[in-house]
Each structure stands twice: as structure tokens, then as C-alpha cells.
PLY file of the C-alpha trace (Angstrom):
ply
format ascii 1.0
element vertex 92
property float x
property float y
property float z
element edge 91
property int vertex1
property int vertex2
end_header
33.37 6.73 -23.74
30.10 8.09 -22.20
28.94 11.64 -22.50
27.83 13.81 -20.50
24.59 13.98 -22.01
24.11 9.84 -21.55
25.59 9.84 -18.14
23.00 12.63 -16.92
20.23 10.52 -18.16
21.34 7.37 -16.66
21.81 9.20 -12.93
18.19 10.93 -13.68
16.76 7.45 -14.45
18.18 6.30 -11.39
17.07 8.97 -9.17
13.59 8.49 -10.88
13.03 4.81 -10.51
14.33 5.49 -6.70
11.76 7.85 -5.72
9.22 5.51 -7.32
9.80 2.93 -5.23
9.84 4.95 -2.12
6.45 6.69 -3.03
4.75 2.94 -3.71
5.85 1.57 -1.04
3.23 1.58 1.81
4.28 3.16 5.55
5.44 1.46 8.33
3.76 2.22 12.15
5.98 2.08 15.05
5.29 -1.42 15.40
5.78 -2.50 12.08
2.46 -3.16 10.86
1.37 -1.32 7.16
-0.42 1.63 6.42
-1.98 2.42 3.12
-2.89 5.87 2.17
-6.03 5.71 0.27
-6.08 6.92 -3.24
-9.35 7.79 -5.32
-10.53 4.56 -6.98
-9.02 2.52 -3.92
-11.45 -0.53 -2.50
-11.09 -2.77 0.46
-11.51 -5.50 -1.65
-8.23 -3.65 -4.09
-6.39 -2.93 -1.22
-6.66 -6.68 0.50
-5.71 -7.97 -3.43
-2.14 -5.32 -2.98
-1.17 -6.28 0.47
-2.70 -9.69 1.01
-2.54 -11.27 -2.30
-6.26 -12.08 -1.77
-9.34 -10.65 -2.57
-11.16 -12.27 -0.23
-9.83 -11.06 3.09
-11.34 -7.26 2.59
-13.35 -7.73 5.35
-10.14 -8.46 8.10
-8.41 -5.63 6.59
-11.64 -4.23 7.37
-12.20 -5.06 10.75
-9.00 -3.86 12.05
-9.25 -0.52 10.58
-11.95 0.42 13.27
-13.29 3.62 12.60
-14.80 3.03 9.05
-17.97 2.63 9.37
-18.92 1.67 6.37
-16.69 -1.37 3.70
-18.42 0.71 0.66
-16.98 4.17 1.46
-13.51 4.89 2.28
-11.71 8.39 1.20
-8.71 9.55 -0.40
-5.64 10.25 2.39
-7.47 8.30 5.22
-5.37 5.53 6.34
-5.58 2.16 6.27
-3.93 -0.49 8.60
-3.02 -3.83 6.81
-3.50 -6.79 8.89
-0.28 -9.03 9.11
-1.01 -12.77 7.76
-0.71 -13.81 11.12
-3.52 -11.93 12.23
-6.12 -13.28 10.38
-7.83 -16.13 11.88
-8.02 -19.76 9.64
-10.97 -20.41 7.40
-13.60 -22.36 9.58
0 1
1 2
2 3
3 4
4 5
5 6
6 7
7 8
8 9
9 10
10 11
11 12
12 13
13 14
14 15
15 16
16 17
17 18
18 19
19 20
20 21
21 22
22 23
23 24
24 25
25 26
26 27
27 28
28 29
29 30
30 31
31 32
32 33
33 34
34 35
35 36
36 37
37 38
38 39
39 40
40 41
41 42
42 43
43 44
44 45
45 46
46 47
47 48
48 49
49 50
50 51
51 52
52 53
53 54
54 55
55 56
56 57
57 58
58 59
59 60
60 61
61 62
62 63
63 64
64 65
65 66
66 67
67 68
68 69
69 70
70 71
71 72
72 73
73 74
74 75
75 76
76 77
77 78
78 79
79 80
80 81
81 82
82 83
83 84
84 85
85 86
86 87
87 88
88 89
89 90
90 91
């Protein structure tokens, strides 16, 4: 039989895992597109790797985010629209 402290520990672990999962899931726009909120240390290279599984697609991420003048300068709190693979043109 489980004791009260072990049951509470299990409940706390499940709740903590749920909160962490929610925090790591990208937000969705009204159209279903993903949005990444930049944190300190992020780069378009890393964001492309995380969402599109290919760091060399960072120019396409930059292309759909017209508000970013310099791809080397993104700032914490900035929202980055993540294009779907269908929005990315095939290589030439």
C-alpha cells in the first residue's frame, strides 16, 4: 500500500511534467501555424533545426518573417513564425 507522501510525490511529478510539456510546445496562430517566442541564445539556425529538422532552412524561416531586418539579430520575446514544410519551396 502506498503512503500519502509517495502518492503526493507522484502527483507533483505528473503536474510538473505537464507544465514543462506545455511550456515547450510552440504556440499556434489562428491559421494553425506555429510560432516560436525567442529566448536568449536562440538563432534562426537553431530554430530551424528544432522545428524543421534542417538547420539549412533558416533562410526560409527568415523569409516568412518580414519584420526581421537582419537574420543575425533576433531578440528575446520576439515571435518567429515557423513555416510548414509545404510553404518551403523544393531545392533547385
